[in-house]
N, C-alpha and C positions, 0 to 999 in steps of 0.2 A: 504494500500500500504506500502510495506517495502522497504526503500531506504538505501542501505549501506552507511556508513559514508563517504567514499571517493566520492561516487556519489552525496551525498548531498553537500559536500564541492565544487565539481566541478560545480554544479548548482549555488551555491552561487557566485562563481567567475564569471560565465557567466552573472549574473544579478547584478554585482557590482554597476552599475549606478542606479539601481532601488531599491537596498536593503538598501540604506541609507536614512535618513530623508532629504527631499528636502529643498532647500533654496527657497527664493521668486522668483527667476528667472526660477525655474523648472516648466515645463508645467503641472506637477501634482498638483501644488499649484494654485488653482483658487479662488480668493477672500477669502483667509484664510481657505478654505476647501481643504483637501488633498484627491486626487483620486489615486487609485492604478494603477500601470502599469501592464496590464494583457496581456499575450501572450499565448493563449490556445494551448495545445499540441494535441488537437483533434477538429474535426468539426462535427456538427450535420447536418444531411440532412433531409429536410422536408419529412414527412411520416415515419420516424424512430420511433420505439416504445421507449418511455421514461417512467420510473416508478418513481413516486414521493411518498415520505413517510416522515412523520413528523407531525408537528402541522399546524397551520393556515398558516405559511410561505410556506409550501409545497403546500397547497391548492391554495394560491395566485400565486405561480409560474405556476401552471396549467393554469391559465387564460391567460398567455402569450405564451403558447405552442400550439397555435391554429393550426399550420401546422404539428403537430406531433400526433402520436397515443399514447394517454395517458390513459391506462386502468383504472386508478383510477377515471377518469372523468366519466366513464360509471356507476359507483356505485352511487346509490341514494336511499334514503328512503322517506317515506311519510313525507309531510310538518310538520305534528304534531310531528315528531321525530327528527327534527333538528332545532337548534337555529340560525345558520348562513348560512349554505349552504347544499345542498342535500347530499354531500359526506363527510361532516364534521365528521361523525362517524368513519372515517378511521384515524383520528388524533392520533398520538402517541406523548407523551410529554417528553420523556427522551431517552437518548442514549441507555439505557439497553433494553427498550421495542422495540425500532427501530431495534436494532441488532437482538433481539430475533425474531421479525417478519420476517426480511430478511433471517435469517438462516432457519427458518421453511419453507419459500417460496422456497428457493434454494433446500432444502432437500425434498420438496414435502410432508411435514408432515401434515396430516389432523388434525388440532387443535381441531376439534369438538370431536375427539375420545380420546383426552387427558383427563384423570381423573380430574374432578373438573373444567373443562373449561366452560361447560354449566351445570348449576345446577338447580334443581327444577323440578317440573312436567311439562309435555309437554305443558300445557295450561298457565303456569306462570314461564317461564324459565328466568334465569339470566345469561347473557353472561359476564364472567369475563374478556374477552379480548377486549370488545368494551365498550365505555363510554355510556351506556344506562341504562334505568330503566328496571325492570323486566317486562315481558310480553310475550304473545304468539308469537310476531314477532321476538323475539331474535334469534330463529333458522333460520328464513328467512333472517334476517340481516347478520347472520354469513355466510350463503351460498353466499350471494352477495359480502361480503367483501373478502371471499376466492377466488371468481372468479377474483377479481381485483389483488390479490397478486400472484396468480399462474402464471401470465405473467412475473413477475419480472426476472426470470432467462434468459428469451429471449429478454430482453430489451437492447438497445444499450447504454443507460445511466440510471443512477439512481440519483435522487436529493432528498436531505433532508435538 
């Protein structure tokens, strides 16, 4: 999101009461812990499609989106291929790979066709875009992961 300087300044003026460090009488100070004052500019409606991307934080957010259509929850691999949860292979660990995955999803780019993405023979393939060991299921995992990300351009919200 790109906010012009004047718009950012006007937003700051509107939130003057919440943009300063609170004193002990402020309701945001609770037993020495500070809580933000949040006023969302949008609302999510149950049933809307929400795309999550990122590391374990994104996977944990999915657990609370039970009333929403979350495509990444539909992706899973065999129990022997995951350490913590069935869709943990979708984890992305830095802003660069998250941005790259989102751009490819929006552009509809088939990453399996990118040179060097899937390497090795058909029966012992290594997928350089998923955190997995080499094996015949790399191509199967890739197709499942791609099914999840292709929904991103049509999501009401994305969380990471």
